[in-house]
C-alpha positions as CSV (number, residue, x, y, z in Angstrom):
1,M,106.1,-236.7,11.2
2,A,104.5,-238.9,8.5
3,L,103.1,-237.4,5.3
4,Y,100.6,-239.2,3.1
5,D,99.9,-237.9,-0.4
6,I,96.2,-238.8,-1.0
7,S,96.0,-236.9,-4.4
8,L,95.9,-238.6,-7.8
9,T,98.8,-238.3,-10.3
10,L,97.5,-236.2,-13.2
11,S,97.9,-238.2,-16.4
12,E,96.0,-238.9,-19.6
13,K,95.1,-242.3,-18.2
14,L,92.8,-240.7,-15.5
15,P,89.1,-241.2,-15.9
16,T,87.0,-238.1,-16.4
17,W,83.4,-237.2,-15.7
18,P,81.3,-238.1,-18.8
19,G,81.2,-235.1,-21.1
20,D,84.0,-233.2,-19.4
21,P,87.1,-232.6,-21.6
22,P,89.8,-235.1,-20.7
23,L,93.4,-234.2,-19.7
24,K,95.6,-233.6,-22.7
25,L,99.4,-233.1,-22.4
26,K,101.4,-231.9,-25.4
27,K,105.2,-231.3,-25.4
28,V,105.7,-227.9,-27.2
29,S,109.4,-227.7,-26.6
30,S,111.8,-230.6,-26.1
31,I,115.5,-230.8,-25.3
32,S,115.7,-234.1,-27.2
33,E,114.8,-232.2,-30.3
34,G,117.4,-229.5,-29.8
35,E,115.4,-227.0,-27.8
36,S,116.8,-225.4,-24.6
37,F,113.9,-226.3,-22.4
38,N,111.2,-229.0,-22.0
39,V,107.8,-227.2,-22.0
40,T,104.4,-228.9,-21.8
41,H,101.0,-227.6,-22.7
42,I,98.1,-228.8,-20.6
43,S,94.3,-228.7,-21.2
44,S,91.5,-230.3,-19.3
45,S,88.4,-229.7,-17.2
46,L,89.2,-228.1,-13.8
47,H,87.4,-231.0,-12.2
48,I,90.2,-233.4,-13.1
49,G,91.7,-236.0,-10.7
50,T,91.8,-234.7,-7.1
51,H,90.0,-231.4,-7.1
52,V,88.0,-229.0,-5.0
53,D,84.4,-227.9,-5.9
54,A,83.8,-224.3,-5.2
55,P,80.2,-223.1,-4.5
56,Y,80.2,-221.4,-7.9
57,H,80.2,-224.9,-9.4
58,I,76.5,-225.1,-8.8
59,L,75.5,-221.7,-7.4
60,E,75.6,-218.7,-9.7
61,S,76.4,-216.3,-6.9
62,G,78.6,-218.7,-5.0
63,Q,82.3,-218.2,-4.2
64,T,84.8,-219.1,-6.9
65,V,87.8,-221.2,-6.1
66,D,90.2,-218.2,-5.7
67,Q,87.8,-216.8,-3.1
68,L,87.7,-219.9,-0.8
69,P,88.9,-219.5,2.8
70,L,92.0,-221.7,2.8
71,D,91.8,-222.1,6.6
72,L,88.9,-224.5,6.0
73,L,91.1,-226.7,3.9
74,V,94.0,-226.8,6.4
75,G,93.5,-228.3,9.9
76,P,92.4,-231.4,11.8
77,A,90.6,-234.0,9.8
78,W,89.3,-237.5,10.2
79,V,89.3,-240.5,7.9
80,F,86.2,-242.6,8.3
81,P,85.7,-246.0,6.6
82,V,82.1,-245.9,5.3
83,R,80.0,-248.6,3.8
84,G,76.8,-248.3,1.8
85,D,74.6,-249.9,-0.8
86,R,75.3,-247.8,-3.9
87,T,74.6,-244.6,-1.8
88,I,75.8,-243.5,1.6
89,T,72.9,-242.7,3.9
90,S,72.8,-240.6,7.1
91,Q,72.6,-243.8,9.1
92,D,75.8,-245.0,7.4
93,L,77.5,-241.9,8.6
94,R,76.2,-242.3,12.1
95,D,77.4,-245.9,12.1
96,A,80.8,-244.7,11.0
97,G,81.0,-242.4,14.1
98,I,80.7,-239.0,12.4
99,T,79.4,-236.4,14.9
100,Q,79.5,-232.7,15.7
101,D,83.1,-233.1,16.9
102,H,84.3,-233.6,13.3
103,K,84.6,-230.5,11.1
104,R,86.7,-232.1,8.2
105,V,85.7,-235.6,7.2
106,L,87.2,-237.8,4.5
107,L,85.1,-240.8,3.5
108,Q,87.1,-244.0,2.8
109,T,85.1,-246.4,0.6
110,F,85.7,-249.2,-1.9
111,N,86.0,-246.4,-4.4
112,S,89.7,-246.0,-3.6
113,K,90.4,-249.4,-5.1
114,L,89.0,-248.3,-8.4
115,W,91.9,-246.0,-9.1
116,N,94.2,-249.0,-9.6
117,A,91.7,-251.6,-10.8
118,N,90.2,-249.4,-13.6
119,Q,92.7,-246.6,-14.1
120,G,91.3,-245.2,-17.3
121,T,87.7,-246.1,-17.3
122,F,84.9,-244.1,-15.6
123,Q,82.9,-246.2,-13.2
124,D,79.3,-245.1,-12.7
125,D,78.6,-247.4,-9.8
126,F,80.8,-245.6,-7.4
127,L,79.6,-245.0,-3.8
128,A,78.4,-241.5,-3.1
129,L,76.3,-239.4,-0.7
130,A,72.5,-239.5,-0.7
131,G,70.7,-236.3,0.0
132,D,69.9,-237.3,3.6
133,A,73.6,-238.0,4.2
134,A,74.5,-234.5,3.0
135,E,71.9,-233.0,5.3
136,Y,73.3,-235.0,8.2
137,L,76.8,-233.5,7.5
138,V,75.4,-230.0,7.5
139,T,73.5,-230.7,10.7
140,C,76.7,-231.9,12.3
141,G,78.5,-228.7,11.3
142,V,80.9,-230.4,9.0
143,E,82.9,-227.8,7.0
144,V,84.8,-230.0,4.6
145,V,83.9,-233.4,3.1
146,G,86.3,-235.4,1.0
147,V,85.3,-238.4,-1.1
148,D,87.4,-241.0,-3.0
149,Y,85.8,-240.8,-6.5
150,L,85.0,-238.1,-9.0
151,S,81.8,-236.9,-7.3
152,V,80.3,-236.5,-3.9
153,A,76.9,-237.3,-5.4
154,P,75.6,-240.5,-7.0
155,F,75.6,-240.9,-10.8
156,P,73.7,-239.5,-12.6
157,D,71.8,-237.5,-9.9
158,Q,74.4,-234.8,-9.2
159,V,72.4,-231.7,-8.3
160,S,70.7,-232.3,-4.9
161,T,73.7,-233.5,-2.9
162,H,75.9,-230.7,-4.3
163,H,73.3,-228.1,-3.6
164,I,72.8,-229.2,0.0
165,L,76.5,-229.1,0.8
166,L,77.6,-226.0,-1.1
167,E,74.6,-223.9,-0.2
168,A,75.5,-224.6,3.5
169,G,79.1,-223.6,2.9
170,V,80.5,-227.1,3.1
171,L,83.6,-227.4,0.8
172,I,83.9,-230.5,-1.3
173,I,87.1,-232.4,-2.1
174,E,86.7,-235.0,-4.8
175,G,89.0,-237.6,-6.3
176,L,90.9,-238.6,-3.2
177,N,92.9,-241.8,-3.1
178,L,92.5,-243.2,0.5
179,A,93.7,-246.7,-0.3
180,G,96.0,-247.9,2.4
181,I,95.3,-244.9,4.8
182,E,94.5,-246.0,8.3
183,P,91.3,-244.6,9.7
184,G,91.7,-241.9,12.4
185,S,92.8,-238.3,12.9
186,Y,95.3,-236.3,10.8
187,Q,96.2,-232.8,9.8
188,L,94.8,-232.0,6.4
189,L,96.5,-229.8,3.8
190,C,94.5,-229.2,0.7
191,L,95.6,-226.4,-1.7
192,P,93.6,-226.0,-4.9
193,L,95.1,-224.0,-7.7
194,K,94.2,-220.3,-7.5
195,V,92.3,-220.0,-10.8
196,A,90.5,-216.7,-11.2
197,G,86.7,-217.0,-11.3
198,A,86.8,-220.8,-11.5
199,D,84.1,-223.3,-10.3
200,G,86.8,-225.6,-9.0
201,A,90.5,-226.6,-9.4
202,P,92.9,-229.5,-9.1
203,A,94.5,-229.8,-5.7
204,R,97.5,-231.5,-4.0
205,V,96.1,-233.0,-0.8
206,L,98.3,-234.3,2.0
207,L,97.6,-235.9,5.4
208,Q,100.0,-235.5,8.3
209,A,100.0,-238.1,11.1
């Protein structure tokens, strides 16, 4: 059994979505200063690093992250290399081989290289899904889509792609690092933090080959 960790390490160096509060870590108790324990305070947006978008992120009556059916986030998944010109179109997804046989799809693009090349700087030219691509995934019956940057939608037009997917019940995983992952089939394990009433949450995401 081979396990691949495709989640990002949370640190203050991670880029954040413009306007979102960045990750802040503060040591509030330190053994080196005579305390009995090391204790760290954390604050950030819930959409930091590798995270899951709950429908409530964009739908007022949508499920919150603690209400998500976890069986959708655990099971067979496929990594598909995808190319596109600033946006990924429905034809790009067809060319990649995504069909009705694939319920959980992870889209591997040049975005994954950005995590190492520009660790702390937000890149607004990342590759993301156009509206027709989101509609294609819904038509195929895809239940989970994962992308390798901070949003499934192009910058700055965030609303339409999110609406199409989340209204159809397609769960979104953002901020994956798929660099070095071979295309093909895996078992996906994605467990977002169980935060009451939240619109999303950081997640540890693994692939098992």
